[in-house]
N, C-alpha and C positions, 0 to 999 in steps of 0.2 A: 500787271493785270489792269485793264481799263474798266472803270465802273460806268462807262457810257455804253448803253445798249446799242449794238449794231442793228438799227431799226429797219433798214430796207427790206430784208427777207420777211420780217413780220408784217410790214406794210403791204407787201404783195399778197400775203395770205389773208389779211384782214379785209381785202377787197373781194375775197372768194364768195361765191354764191352758196358754198357748202356750210351749213350751220355748225356742224360738228368741228370743222376746221377753224371757223371764226371763234367759237367758244374755246377751243383748245389753245389758240394763240393768245387770247385775252388772259386765260388762266396762267399761261407761261409768263407773260409780261408782268402780271400782278405778283407772281412769286419772285421774279427778279427785282421788282420795285420794292417789295417788302424787305428784301435782303440788301437794300442799299444801293442798287443800281439806278441809273437815271436815264430818262429819255433825252437824247441830245437836244440842245436848244433849237437847232435848225429844224427839228422834227416835232417840236411840241405842238405847234398849231395843227399839223397833220394828225398827230395822236389824239388831240382834243376833238378834232372834227370827226374822226372815226369812232371815238367813244360816244359822242353826242348822237351820231347817226344810229348806232346800235342800241342806244337806250330805249328806242321805240321799236326794236326788232320784233317780228312776229314770234320769234323763238324765245321762250322763257329762259332757257339755259344761256342763250347769248345775252339777253338783258341782264341776267344775274352777274355775269363776268364783266359786262360793260359798267354796271354799278360799281363793281370792285375797282376797276381801273379808273373810274371817275374820282376815286379817293386820291389819285395822284395827278389830277389836273391843276395843281399848283396854287392854292386849293381850287375846287371846282369854280369855274367862272360863272357869271350870271346866266349865260345861255345854257350851260350844262346843268346848272341848278334848276333853272326853269323847266328844262326838259324832264328832269327827274321828278320835280313836283307835279308836273302835268301827268306823268306816267303813274304816279302814286294814286291818282284819283281813280284809276281803273285796274291797277295791278292786283292779281289774285294770289300769286304765290307768296306764302309767308316769308320764305327765305329772301326773295327778291325785295319785298317791302323793307325788311330789316337792313339789307345791304344798300338799298336806295337811301334810307335814312342815315346809315353809317357814312356814306359819301357826303351827305348834306351836313353831317355833324362837324365837318371841318370848317364850315362857314357859320352854321347855326349851332352854337357850342353848349346849349343847355336844353333841358327837356321842354321848357315853355316855348323856346324858339322853334324847336323841331315840331312841337304840337301845332304851331301855326302853319307849318308846311303841310302837315297832314290834313288840316282843315276838317271838314264835316265827317271824315271817316274815323276820327279819333275814337268815338265810343264803340264803333264796330271793331276796331283793332284791339281795344281793351278786352272785349269779349271773345274775339276769335284768335288773338295772338297771345297776349299776356298783359296783365295790368302794369307790368314793368317793361313793356316793349320799347319805350323811348330810352329807358336806362340801358337796355340791351344794345341799342344802336350806338350808344355813346362809349361803350367799353373799349374798343380798339383805338380809336383816334380821338375820343373825347377826354374829358377830365375826370372820369369816374375812378375813384381810388379804393372804394370799399364795396365788397359784395359779401353777403352772408351765404357761404357755400352750403352750409347745413340746411338752411331754410329753402334754398333752391332745390336741393335733393329731396327734401321732405314734401314740398309742394308738387314735385314731379311734373312741372309745366314744360312742354316740349321746347318752346322758344328759349326759355331761360336756361334749360339744360344744354341746349345747343350753343349758347353763349360760352359755357365752360369749355366746350371743345374748341371754340375759336381762340379762347385765351391760351389753351394748351398748344394749339396748332401754330399760332403766330406769336411766340414768346418775345420776338424783337419789337413788337408793337406795344406790348404791355410792360416791357422791362421786368422789374421784379415786384410789380404791384400785387400779384396774386399768387404767392408761392404755395398756397394751399391747394391749388389746382394741379394735382399730380397725376401721373399715369394711372395710379390705382383708382383715382376718382373717375377718370375717363373710361377705364376698363369696366367699370360697373354698368356702363351704358351699352356694352356689346350685346347683351341679351335683352335689351328693352323691347317691349312689344311694338314700339313705333319704329318702322324701318328707317325713318328720317334720322332718328338718334343713333341707331346702329351704324348707319352710313357715316355720320359725322364723328362717331367714336373712332372708327377705323381710319377715316380720313385724317384726323388730327394726329394719330399715331404714325400713319404713313408719311405725313408731311414732316414729322420730326425724326423720322428714321428710328422709331422706338424699337427696342429689343423685346423679344418674347417668343413663346411657343405658339405660333399662329397656324402652323401646318396641321395641328391636331384638331382645329376648329372645323365643324361641319360647314359645307357650302351653304350660303344663304340663298333663299329663294328669290330675293330681290337683287336684280343685277347691279343697281347702284351701290348696294352694300357690298356685294361680292367683288365689285371693281376694286375697292380699297383694301379688302381682305386679300385679294390676289396680290396687290402690291406688297403688302406686309409679308405674305408667305414667301414671295421671291426674295425679298430683302433679308429674310431670316433663315433661308433654306440652303442646302448644299447643291452642288452642281447636278447631281442626279435628279433631284426634284425639278430644278429649272429646266433641264433637258426634256424631262417628261412633259412639262407644261408646254414648252415651245414646240415639241414634236406633234402633240395633239392639235395645237392651234395651226401649225403650218400645213397639216394635211388637209384640213377643211376650214379655212378661216371664216367662210361664210356661215358656218354653223355656230360660231362664237359671237355673242352680242358685242356691239361697239363699246359699251361701258367696260365690259370685262377685258376686251382686248386693250383698251386704254390702260386699265390697271396693270395688266401684264407688262406692257411697255414701260410704264413708270417704274415698276419693280425691277425690270431688266436693266434699265438705265442707271439704277442705283448700285449695281454690283459690278465687280471687276470683269474686264474682258476675259473670255475663255474661248479657246479655239473650238471647243466642243459645241458651242452655241452657233457657230458660223453657218453650218449647212441648214439648220432649222430657221435661222433668221432670214437667210437669202431665199429659202423656199417659200417662207411666209410672204416675204416682200414680192416675190414673183407672182403670187396668187391673190394678194390683197387688192380689193377694189374700192374700199372706203377711203376717200381722199384724206381725211384726218389721220387715219392709221398709217396710210402710206407715208405721210409726212413724218410721223413719229418714227417709223422704221428707217426712213431715209436719214433723219437726224442721228439716230443711233449708229447707222452704218458709217456715216461721215465721221462721227466722233471716234469710232473705233478702227477706222481704216488703217491708220499708221501702225496699230498693234497687229494687224493682220497682213502686214506688208509682205512677209515671206510667202504666204499662201496666195494673196492677191484677189481673193473672192470678193471682198468688199470693194476693192478698187474697181474691179470689173463691173460690179453692180452700179457704182456711181457713174462710171464711164458710159455704160449702157443707158442710164437714166438721162444723161445729157442729150440724148437723141429724142427725148420726150419733150415736146414743145411746152407742156404745162409745167413739168418739173424743172426744166433747164434754167429758167430765170431765177428760181429759188436756189438751186444748187450753186449757180455762179455767184449770186449775191452773198450766200452764206460762206462760201470758201474764200472769196476775195476780201471779206470783212474780218476774217478770223484766222490768223496764222497758226493758232495752236493745233489745228487739225493736221498740220504737216503736209498739206496739199497745196498745189498751185495750178492755176489755169493759164496756160501760155497761148497767146494768140498767134495762130499760123494761118495766114491768108484771112479768110472770113470765118474761121472756125476756132473754137476753144479746145485746146488739148490738155487733158488732165495729166498731172505728173506729181510725184512726191517732191517736196522741197529737199534739195540735196544737203547733205551734211556740210557745214561750213558756210551755207548761204544764210539761213535765218533760224533754223531749228537743228539742234544737235541731238545727242542721245537722250533717252528719257530717264527719269528718276522715279523711284517707286512710291506712289501713294494711290489711294483709291478715292474717286468721287462717289460719295455715298449719300443717299437721301432722295428726296423727290424734287431735285432742282437746286437746292441751296444748302443742304447740310453736308458737311465733309468729314470723313473719318479716315484716319490712317489705317492701312490694312495689310494684307499679305503681300509677299514679294512679287506676285504676278500682276499687281496693279500698277498703274503708271500715270505720270503727269510730266509735262515738259519743263525742264530747267536748262536754259540755254547759256546763261552768262556765268556759269560756274565752271572753271577749268576742269578738265578731265581728272587731273591729279587731285583735285579737292572734292570730287563728287563722293568718293567713299567716306571722307571725313564728314561731309554734310549729311550724308545718309545715316551715318552712325549717330550724329548729334540729334537728328530727328527721331530716330528710334529710342534714344535715351529720354527725350521729352515725352514720347508716346508712353514709354514704360512707367515713368514717374507719374504722369497724369493718370494713367489707368490705376495705379496703386494708391494714389493719394487724393484724387479729386472726385467730385461728384459727377454724375452722368451729365448734368447740364453744363458743368465746367469743362468736361471732356469734349463736348460738342463745340464749345467756343474755342478751345485749344486747337482742335482739328481745323476749324474754319480759319483761324489766324495762320496756321502753318500752310494751308493751301493758298491763302492770300500772299504769303511771303514767297512761296515758290512761283506763283504767277508773276509777281513783281520782278523776280530775278530772271524770269524767262524772257523778259522784254529786251529788245535790242539796246535800249538805253534806260536801264532801271533808274527809277527816281529814288534817290537816297532818302529824301525827306519822308516819303510815304513808307519806305522800308523801316525807317527809325520809328515812325508812329506805330507801325504794326508790331515791331519788336517790343516797344514799351507797353502796348496793349496786351501782348502775350505775357509779359512779365507781371503785369498787374492782375492777372486772373487768380493767382493764389500766392500766398506767402509761405507755403510749405517748403521745407528745406531742400529736399531732393529736387522738386520741380524747379524752384528758383535757381538752384545750382545748374541744372540742365539748360535752362533758358539762358543763363549768364554765359555759358560756353558757346551757345549759338550766337549771342551778341558779339562775343569776342571773335568768333569766326569771321563775321562780316566786317569787323574792324581791320582785319589783316589785309 
């Protein structure tokens, strides 16, 4: 697995004139960056220029995610920081103000320095946002180590409560600094009278693939809240519920709001491939007119094409889309930069012909795991889920599969939910590494050591030790 982001497809979309597309791409990039992926050095200047350009976008949702991505401009350079500081003098959206300051916190590392960036608007922000708004901005990337959760809950300030959802939603950024911010705390915000907090309560749980009974919750009148609730419902529901949602959406996609369709797609992308979903997904794809949703559907179809190989519906949808002058460059760039999709584009004359990578070329048969979460959380799942493992001989696949299942069982029995998420992430990383044509042993050893260090429980340690011995053979 490479931790370098294949940036070219994203670069193409970030130059789109469609605000929803640009917003969605920045959001996807930020989620990858939070999870340890990196913009290639050759593309850093391009990335920085695109972020700087969108910081002053007319769209507040694009600005919001441009501020997010500015956090990864190594840290933000003077020109990016100056753009944010200038925008803060006129920014109205509270969430955008806080994320702008969050990006600046990588360079201005204390409240007094951040206050200077705010300038004459400080008193205004104290009264309209929170007396602790500068502290809120320092939580993720700054040096804040202590928060009094009970005081935050008692004061019931929107911005401060939203900070708790960010802590829960981005655990890798805060490490173990705030263990008291649990799912129970976040779930108390689901029925808050402020839709902003309801939205971020569900958002944080969707981002961490939280488990719970969400299908029984009533639909929320606010589409931005319903978006994340829809993601959670699909992540936690059975195939009948998912089919019902997809069927309704596929019939009249124009009747479903863009936020809710986004939530449905994020939820769908977090569950295993199921052939029952194929006709609804392709029907929706054929009727959808919103560029951002078309791209999300296309990403899903490309990712699941190899699982639908016998039927070929997804393959035909991709092949047809190559005739679309707008979609074609994105498809070509995406497939050519990522072999895990099991697809190849062969040049015949002046045309690109889509085909599956043949067994024995670069990708072999698949091994059972499920990609779960909203872009970066991974969980082992049922036997109908899949991931590619190419460099393990056929004779050893059954043994490897059994070892993984042993680790899964021991982790589920002995570890906390947070540890289980980490275990699943490490297992997925290991499988990605061995799927490469030339697996890097050094990285594999680091991942195995990291897996072993998650817990010292006897059964779990024994199961991991067996996996280590397997790779030594």
